[in-house]
C-alpha positions in Angstrom: -74.8 -62.2 286.8 -74.9 -62.7 290.8 -77.0 -66.0 291.0 -77.1 -65.9 294.8 -79.0 -62.6 294.9 -81.8 -64.4 292.8 -81.3 -68.2 295.0 -82.7 -65.9 298.0 -85.2 -63.9 295.6 -86.5 -67.3 294.8 -85.7 -68.6 298.4 -87.9 -65.8 299.3 -90.9 -66.1 297.1 -91.1 -69.8 298.2 -91.1 -69.3 301.8 -93.7 -66.0 301.0 -95.9 -68.4 299.2 -96.1 -70.6 302.2 -96.6 -67.5 304.9 -100.8 -67.4 305.7 -102.4 -64.9 304.2 -105.9 -63.1 306.2 -108.3 -65.7 304.8 -105.9 -68.3 305.6 -107.1 -67.6 309.5 -110.0 -67.5 308.4 -110.7 -71.0 306.6 -108.2 -72.8 309.4 -110.9 -72.2 312.2 -112.9 -74.5 310.1 -111.0 -76.9 308.9 -110.0 -77.2 312.7 -113.3 -78.1 313.2 -113.9 -81.2 311.3 -110.9 -82.4 312.0 -112.2 -82.2 316.2 -115.6 -83.3 314.5 -114.0 -86.4 313.0 -112.1 -87.5 316.4 -114.9 -86.9 318.8 -117.2 -88.7 315.7 -114.6 -91.9 316.4 -113.7 -91.9 319.8 -117.8 -92.1 321.0 -118.2 -95.1 318.1 -115.1 -96.7 319.8 -116.6 -96.9 323.6 -117.7 -100.2 324.8 -122.1 -101.4 323.9 -123.1 -101.0 327.4 -123.1 -97.3 327.4 -125.8 -96.9 325.5 -127.5 -99.4 327.9 -126.3 -96.1 330.3 -127.1 -93.6 328.5 -130.7 -92.2 329.0 -131.9 -90.2 325.8 -133.0 -86.4 327.4 -135.0 -84.4 326.0 -132.9 -81.2 328.0 -132.5 -78.7 325.4 -128.3 -78.6 326.3 -127.8 -81.9 324.8 -129.1 -81.5 321.7 -126.1 -79.8 320.2 -123.5 -83.6 320.9 -127.0 -85.3 319.5 -126.7 -82.8 316.7 -123.8 -83.2 316.4 -123.3 -87.1 316.4 -126.2 -86.9 313.6 -124.7 -85.6 311.2 -121.6 -87.2 311.3 -123.5 -90.5 310.7 -125.3 -88.6 308.0 -122.2 -87.8 306.2 -120.6 -91.0 306.6 -123.7 -92.8 304.8 -123.4 -89.7 302.1 -119.4 -90.8 301.6 -121.1 -94.6 301.5 -123.7 -93.1 299.3 -121.5 -91.6 296.9 -119.2 -94.2 296.0 -122.3 -96.9 295.4 -123.6 -94.0 293.2 -120.2 -94.4 290.9 -119.5 -98.1 290.7 -123.7 -99.5 290.3 -124.6 -96.5 287.8 -121.9 -96.7 286.1 -122.3 -100.9 285.4 -125.8 -100.5 284.8 -124.7 -97.7 282.3 -122.0 -99.0 281.1 -123.1 -102.8 280.2 -126.8 -103.8 279.0 -126.5 -106.8 280.5 -126.1 -105.9 283.4 -129.0 -103.5 283.6 -131.3 -106.1 283.2 -130.4 -107.5 286.8 -129.3 -103.9 288.8 -131.5 -101.5 287.9 -134.7 -103.4 289.1 -132.7 -104.4 291.9 -131.9 -100.7 292.3 -135.7 -100.6 291.3 -136.3 -103.4 294.2 -134.4 -101.1 297.1 -135.0 -98.3 296.9 -138.6 -100.1 297.5 -137.9 -101.8 300.6 -139.0 -99.5 303.3 -135.7 -98.3 305.6 -138.0 -100.7 308.8 -137.1 -104.0 306.6 -133.7 -102.9 306.1 -133.6 -102.3 310.1 -134.7 -105.5 310.9 -132.6 -107.5 309.7 -129.3 -105.8 309.8 -129.4 -104.7 313.6 -128.3 -108.2 314.7 -125.8 -108.4 311.7 -123.6 -105.2 312.3 -123.9 -105.6 316.8 -122.7 -109.1 315.7 -119.3 -107.2 313.5 -118.6 -105.4 316.6 -119.8 -107.0 319.7 -118.3 -104.9 322.6 -118.4 -101.9 320.8 -121.0 -98.5 319.9 -119.2 -99.0 316.3 -122.1 -102.1 315.7 -124.6 -99.6 316.6 -123.6 -96.6 314.9 -123.2 -99.1 311.6 -126.8 -100.3 311.2 -127.9 -96.6 312.1 -125.1 -95.6 309.2 -126.4 -98.0 306.8 -130.1 -96.8 307.1 -129.3 -93.8 307.2 -127.5 -95.0 303.5 -130.9 -96.3 302.7 -132.2 -93.6 302.6 -130.0 -91.8 300.3 -128.1 -93.6 297.7 -131.5 -95.3 295.5 -132.0 -91.9 294.3 -128.3 -90.3 293.6 -127.8 -93.4 291.7 -131.2 -93.1 290.0 -129.7 -89.1 289.0 -125.8 -90.7 288.2 -127.7 -93.8 285.6 -129.9 -91.4 284.0 -126.9 -89.0 283.1 -125.0 -91.4 281.8 -127.1 -92.7 279.1 -128.0 -89.7 278.2 -124.3 -88.4 277.3 -124.6 -85.9 274.2 -123.8 -88.8 271.2 -121.1 -86.5 269.8 -119.3 -85.2 272.8 -118.7 -89.1 273.5 -117.8 -88.9 270.1 -115.1 -86.1 270.6 -114.2 -88.2 273.1 -113.2 -91.4 270.9 -111.9 -89.2 268.6 -109.4 -88.6 271.2 -108.7 -92.0 271.8 -109.7 -91.5 275.4 -109.7 -94.8 277.5 -113.1 -96.0 279.9 -111.0 -94.3 282.9 -110.0 -91.7 281.0 -113.5 -91.1 279.5 -115.8 -91.1 283.1 -113.6 -89.0 284.5 -113.1 -86.4 281.7 -116.5 -86.7 280.3 -119.3 -88.5 282.3 -118.3 -87.7 285.5 -118.0 -83.6 284.5 -121.4 -83.8 282.8 -123.5 -85.9 285.7 -122.1 -83.3 288.4 -125.1 -80.8 288.6 -128.0 -83.2 288.6 -125.9 -85.8 290.7 -125.0 -82.9 293.3 -129.1 -81.5 293.5 -129.8 -85.3 294.6 -126.6 -85.1 296.7 -128.7 -82.6 298.9 -131.8 -84.3 298.6 -130.7 -87.3 299.6 -128.6 -85.6 302.3 -132.4 -84.0 303.4 -133.8 -87.4 303.2 -131.5 -89.0 305.8 -133.9 -86.8 308.8 -136.8 -88.2 307.3 -135.9 -91.4 308.5 -133.1 -90.2 311.1 -135.9 -91.0 313.8 -136.0 -95.1 312.6 -132.7 -95.1 312.1 -131.3 -93.1 315.9 -134.2 -95.1 318.0 -134.3 -98.5 316.5 -137.3 -101.2 318.0 -137.8 -104.8 316.7 -140.0 -107.3 318.6 -138.1 -106.8 322.3 -135.5 -105.8 321.0 -134.5 -101.8 321.4 -131.0 -99.6 320.8 -131.1 -96.1 320.9 -128.3 -94.3 319.7 -127.7 -90.8 321.0 -128.8 -88.2 318.3 -131.8 -85.6 317.2 -133.3 -89.2 316.2 -133.2 -90.2 319.3 -134.6 -87.0 320.8 -137.1 -86.1 318.5 -138.2 -90.0 319.5 -138.5 -89.2 323.2 -140.3 -86.2 323.3 -143.4 -87.9 320.8 -143.4 -90.0 323.6 -143.3 -87.9 326.5 -145.9 -85.3 324.6 -143.7 -82.2 324.8 -144.0 -80.2 322.4 -141.4 -77.3 323.8 -138.8 -80.3 322.7 -140.1 -80.9 319.3 -139.7 -77.0 318.9 -136.1 -76.8 320.1 -135.3 -79.8 317.3 -136.6 -77.8 315.0 -134.5 -75.2 315.4 -131.6 -77.5 315.9 -132.8 -79.1 312.6 -132.4 -75.2 310.8 -128.9 -74.5 312.3 -127.7 -77.6 311.2 -129.0 -78.2 307.8 -128.0 -74.0 307.2 -124.7 -75.0 308.4 -124.3 -77.8 305.3 -125.8 -76.0 302.8 -123.6 -73.0 303.2 -120.2 -75.2 304.0 -120.7 -78.1 302.1 -123.4 -78.1 299.4 -123.2 -74.2 298.4 -119.5 -74.5 297.5 -120.1 -77.8 295.3 -123.2 -75.7 292.9 -120.7 -73.3 292.3 -118.1 -75.6 291.2 -120.3 -77.9 290.0 -121.8 -74.4 287.2 -118.3 -74.9 285.4 -119.7 -78.1 283.7 -122.6 -77.0 282.3 -123.0 -77.8 278.5 -123.1 -74.8 276.8 -121.5 -72.5 273.9 -122.4 -69.4 275.8 -121.8 -67.4 278.9 -124.4 -68.8 281.1 -125.4 -65.2 282.8 -125.3 -65.0 286.6 -123.9 -68.5 287.8 -123.9 -69.5 291.1 -121.5 -67.9 294.1 -119.8 -69.2 297.7 -118.5 -67.2 300.1 -116.5 -70.7 301.4 -115.2 -71.7 298.0 -114.0 -67.4 297.3 -111.9 -67.7 301.0 -110.7 -71.0 299.9 -109.1 -69.3 296.4 -107.9 -66.7 298.0 -106.1 -68.0 301.1 -102.1 -69.0 300.3 -101.2 -71.3 303.1 -104.0 -73.3 302.3 -104.1 -73.3 298.6 -100.3 -74.5 298.4 -101.2 -77.3 300.2 -104.4 -78.4 298.2 -102.3 -77.9 295.0 -100.3 -81.2 295.6 -103.9 -83.4 296.0 -105.3 -81.7 293.5 -102.5 -82.4 290.9 -102.2 -86.2 291.9 -106.1 -85.9 291.3 -106.0 -84.5 288.2 -103.2 -87.1 287.2 -105.3 -90.3 288.0 -107.5 -89.5 285.7 -105.7 -89.6 283.1 -104.1 -92.4 283.4 -104.3 -94.7 280.5 -106.0 -97.5 282.1 -107.9 -99.8 279.7 -110.9 -101.2 281.7 -112.9 -104.1 280.2 -115.3 -103.2 278.1 -118.6 -104.5 279.4 -120.9 -106.5 277.4 -123.5 -105.2 275.2 -122.1 -101.6 275.8 -124.6 -99.0 275.5 -122.3 -95.4 274.3 -120.9 -97.8 271.0 -122.1 -97.1 267.5 -125.0 -99.0 266.5 -124.3 -102.5 264.7 -125.3 -106.3 263.8 -125.4 -108.5 266.5 -123.1 -111.6 266.0 -124.4 -114.3 267.0 -122.2 -115.1 270.3 -122.9 -111.9 271.3 -126.6 -113.3 271.3 -126.1 -116.6 271.7 -124.0 -114.9 275.7 -127.9 -112.8 276.0 -129.8 -116.1 275.5 -128.1 -117.1 278.5 -127.0 -114.3 281.0 -131.4 -113.9 280.3 -132.0 -117.7 281.8 -129.5 -117.3 284.7 -131.5 -114.3 285.7 -134.9 -116.0 285.5 -133.3 -119.0 287.2 -132.0 -116.4 289.5 -134.8 -114.6 289.9 -137.2 -117.5 290.9 -135.4 -119.3 292.9 -135.6 -115.9 295.1 -139.1 -116.3 294.9 -139.3 -119.3 295.7 -137.0 -118.7 298.9 -139.5 -116.1 299.7 -142.1 -117.7 299.4 -141.1 -120.7 301.3 -140.4 -118.4 304.7 -143.3 -116.1 304.8 -145.7 -119.7 304.3 -144.8 -120.6 307.8 -146.3 -117.7 309.6 -148.9 -116.7 306.5 -152.4 -118.1 305.3 -153.8 -117.2 301.7 -156.2 -115.2 303.5 -153.3 -113.0 304.8 -151.7 -112.3 301.6 -155.0 -111.5 299.9 -155.5 -108.9 302.2 -152.6 -107.7 302.4 -152.4 -107.3 298.1 -154.9 -105.3 299.2 -153.7 -103.3 301.3 -151.1 -102.4 298.6 -153.9 -101.1 295.9 -154.5 -99.2 298.7 -151.4 -97.8 298.8 -150.7 -97.6 295.2 -154.0 -95.5 294.5 -152.5 -93.3 297.1 -149.3 -92.7 295.5 -150.2 -92.4 292.5 -152.4 -89.8 293.1 -150.2 -87.2 295.2 -147.1 -87.5 292.8 -149.8 -86.2 290.0 -150.5 -83.3 292.2 -146.9 -82.9 293.5 -145.8 -82.9 289.7 -148.3 -80.5 288.9 -146.7 -78.1 291.1 -143.3 -78.7 291.2 -142.9 -79.0 288.0 -142.9 -74.9 287.3 -141.2 -74.1 290.5 -138.8 -76.3 289.4 -138.1 -74.8 286.0 -138.6 -71.1 287.8 -136.4 -71.8 289.8 -133.7 -74.0 288.2 -133.2 -71.0 285.9 -131.8 -68.6 287.8 -128.7 -69.1 290.0 -130.2 -66.3 292.4 -132.8 -67.2 292.9 -132.3 -70.9 293.3 -129.2 -69.3 295.8 -132.0 -68.2 298.1 -134.9 -71.1 298.6 -131.7 -73.9 298.0 -131.9 -74.0 302.2 -135.7 -73.6 302.5 -135.5 -76.4 300.4 -133.6 -77.8 301.4 -134.7 -77.5 305.3 -138.8 -78.2 304.1 -136.9 -81.7 302.2 -135.5 -83.0 305.4 -138.3 -82.1 307.9 -139.6 -85.5 308.7 -143.3 -86.0 309.1 -142.9 -87.2 313.0 -142.5 -83.2 313.8 -146.1 -83.5 312.4 -147.7 -85.8 314.4 -149.4 -83.9 317.2 -151.1 -82.0 314.8 -153.1 -84.9 312.9 -153.7 -86.3 315.5 -155.2 -84.0 317.6 -157.3 -82.4 314.5 -157.8 -85.8 313.1 -159.4 -87.3 316.4 -161.1 -83.6 317.7 -163.3 -83.9 314.1 -163.4 -87.1 314.0 -161.5 -87.2 310.1 -160.9 -89.9 308.2 -157.6 -91.4 308.4 -157.1 -92.4 305.2 -157.7 -88.8 303.8 -156.0 -86.7 305.6 -153.0 -89.3 306.5 -152.0 -88.8 303.3 -150.5 -85.4 302.9 -147.9 -87.3 305.7 -146.7 -89.6 302.4 -146.1 -86.6 300.2 -144.2 -84.6 302.9 -140.4 -85.6 302.3 -140.7 -87.0 299.1 -142.7 -84.3 296.7 -139.3 -82.6 297.4 -137.5 -85.2 294.8 -139.4 -84.2 291.9 -138.4 -80.1 293.0 -134.7 -81.2 293.3 -134.2 -83.3 290.1 -136.2 -80.6 287.6 -134.3 -77.8 289.6 -131.5 -79.8 288.3 -132.6 -80.2 285.1 -133.1 -76.2 284.5 -130.1 -76.0 285.4 -128.0 -78.5 283.2 -130.6 -76.8 280.6 -127.9 -75.5 277.8 -127.6 -71.4 277.4 -127.6 -71.8 274.3 -130.8 -73.1 274.0 -132.7 -70.7 276.1 -131.1 -67.9 273.8 -131.8 -69.7 270.7 -135.7 -69.9 271.9 -135.8 -66.2 273.1 -134.3 -65.8 269.1 -136.6 -66.9 267.5 -139.7 -65.5 270.2 -141.1 -69.1 271.1 -143.4 -68.2 274.3 -145.8 -69.8 275.9 -147.3 -73.1 275.9 -144.8 -73.6 272.7 -141.7 -72.5 275.3 -142.5 -75.2 277.6 -143.6 -77.5 274.7 -140.6 -77.7 272.8 -138.4 -76.0 274.9 -138.4 -76.7 278.1 -139.9 -79.7 278.6 -138.6 -82.3 276.7 -135.1 -80.2 278.4 -135.6 -81.3 282.2 -137.9 -84.2 281.4 -134.7 -86.6 282.0 -134.1 -85.2 285.3 -138.4 -85.0 285.7 -138.6 -88.6 285.5 -135.4 -89.8 287.4 -137.5 -87.7 290.4 -140.7 -89.0 289.2 -138.6 -92.8 290.5 -137.7 -91.3 293.0 -140.5 -89.9 294.5 -142.6 -93.0 294.0 -140.5 -95.3 295.3 -139.7 -92.7 298.0 -143.0 -92.5 298.8 -144.0 -95.8 299.5 -141.3 -95.7 301.8 -142.8 -92.5 303.8 -146.6 -94.3 304.2 -145.0 -96.7 306.1 -144.6 -94.3 308.9 -147.2 -91.7 307.9 -149.7 -94.7 307.3 -150.1 -95.7 311.1 -149.2 -92.6 313.8 -149.1 -91.7 317.3 -148.7 -89.3 319.9 -148.1 -90.4 323.1 -151.0 -93.0 323.7 -152.7 -92.0 320.6 -152.5 -94.1 317.4 -154.2 -93.0 314.1 -153.9 -95.7 311.4 -155.2 -95.6 307.9 -155.5 -98.4 306.0 -152.9 -99.3 303.6 -149.7 -101.9 302.9 -147.2 -99.1 304.8 -149.9 -99.9 308.5 -149.1 -102.5 307.8 -145.9 -103.0 307.1 -145.4 -100.4 310.9 -147.3 -103.1 313.0 -145.7 -106.2 312.1 -142.3 -104.8 312.3 -143.2 -103.7 315.8 -144.7 -106.6 316.6 -141.2 -108.8 315.3 -143.8 -110.5 313.4 -141.0 -111.5 310.3 -142.7 -113.9 307.8 -145.5 -111.1 307.7 -142.6 -108.8 307.3 -141.1 -110.6 304.7 -144.8 -110.4 303.6 -145.1 -107.1 303.3 -141.9 -106.0 302.0 -142.5 -108.3 298.7 -145.5 -106.6 298.3 -144.3 -103.4 298.3 -141.1 -104.8 296.1 -143.7 -106.0 293.7 -145.9 -102.7 293.4 -143.2 -100.7 292.6 -141.3 -101.9 290.7 -144.3 -103.8 288.4 -145.2 -99.8 288.6 -141.9 -98.3 287.5 -141.9 -101.5 284.6 -145.1 -100.3 282.7 -144.9 -96.7 283.7 -141.2 -94.7 284.6 -139.3 -97.3 282.7 -140.8 -96.9 279.4 -140.9 -92.8 279.6 -137.0 -93.0 280.7 -136.4 -95.3 277.5 -137.8 -92.4 275.6 -135.8 -89.4 277.2 -133.1 -90.9 276.4 -133.9 -91.9 273.4 -135.5 -89.1 272.1 -134.3 -86.4 274.6 -131.3 -86.3 274.3 -129.5 -82.4 274.9 -127.2 -83.7 271.5 
């Protein structure tokens, strides 16, 4: 037996597996570009903060590639932070009944607090962390984008965890999986379709507030970071329609790029997590994912990382059990648990009363009772406007979302278009709305309203698409075999299947609409200003003036309206979906 020959053949085979093939030469430039982007971004972030004062935002189109790079890096950093927040916060809210009573109302408040509200009170904090570097201002901008991305992702993940099919949960417990193993092997995969579509929506939602995050004005303090948002703010101030056109073109290119390089591979990869027992027909595809799978050297380099992640997911960690676990088999609660619930409720109530007291004490220093009554009246106006727009959006986008979600080939074509439309900042339409309203003497209370729903209606569309995409193929085949068609198909098959996803989209769309009212009820084109009556316009004006007691009042009233609206309408619908419409 020639052992030397076998050793040489084995060595040659190992060396051959490490030799790059033609697909490696396609993938390597993309990886090098990503590394270069990260290096450039880190270098510019660590520059002295004095450079922000010397750099003037120029509307020369030649600056747009650099500005697009800076903005994209901020949005990707915010996306990573949002994903980490989603996994931690959503899990705590879904696993613990006591934590849910606190975390979900807080999440309602967080999504209702406008981006301008966060900026007003975080800029100083982040700059104090890095007083001599641009990193402080960058962190403030990233945090502002984070607040436009994280909440709908968290709601989606929470909804998925609370609607995991009971039979799958029982199987995982039958195999004696620990909480850590069940999280990575069952719960995260089950949530993937909805989470990825909400990540797309979050990325687009970041564009909607990119102007506020890069061109920050609070009172007499102005911080401008190089980016597409700052470029757009300068173009609007200069009434430069040509520059606005260049912004639209740049945004289109950037959105197409991250759709092809990030989200389309994720959608194609997540298709394997669909919950079904039959084939799913036409599966979504991604040329980038196909290229990576066909590479030889890169594939071999990725094998150790994949092995480590798989081993980590299988580690038998036994996490401490949360009180009032939601997925446990129903049982009669014992005395200590009930006493614990009472104590926990008292603690939460006392904490809420203290926070309300502190807010009232601060607001009283600069606000009169008549001002409070006036702000509540503005809140009811915006509430009516938001409710009407969400209802109209639901009627339009639920049927279209189902149509797109059930056809993967169509979804691939619609995906980049939907991302672009969702990312389209309302600021770009200011010239049209201001000019038309002023020229024809139209009522701003009516004709500025479409700007509110411009960026928020897509939460409903993206979540409905996610629900239709995740709808089990065997359910569709059963409906076909039983000849369920028309309205009966909608009422008994599809609407119950997508209802949890729709409620998640409607909750985030409602909160987003309140946020959007700040940039939509008070618009400006050059020196021409058009204002509608509403709470959004009030917050925008007080933020620009730096009147902090009135800013707090406006934010508190908006948070109160959103929380009560969610408690009275969306939460009962969510509980109904959780208890009656699970895909068991």
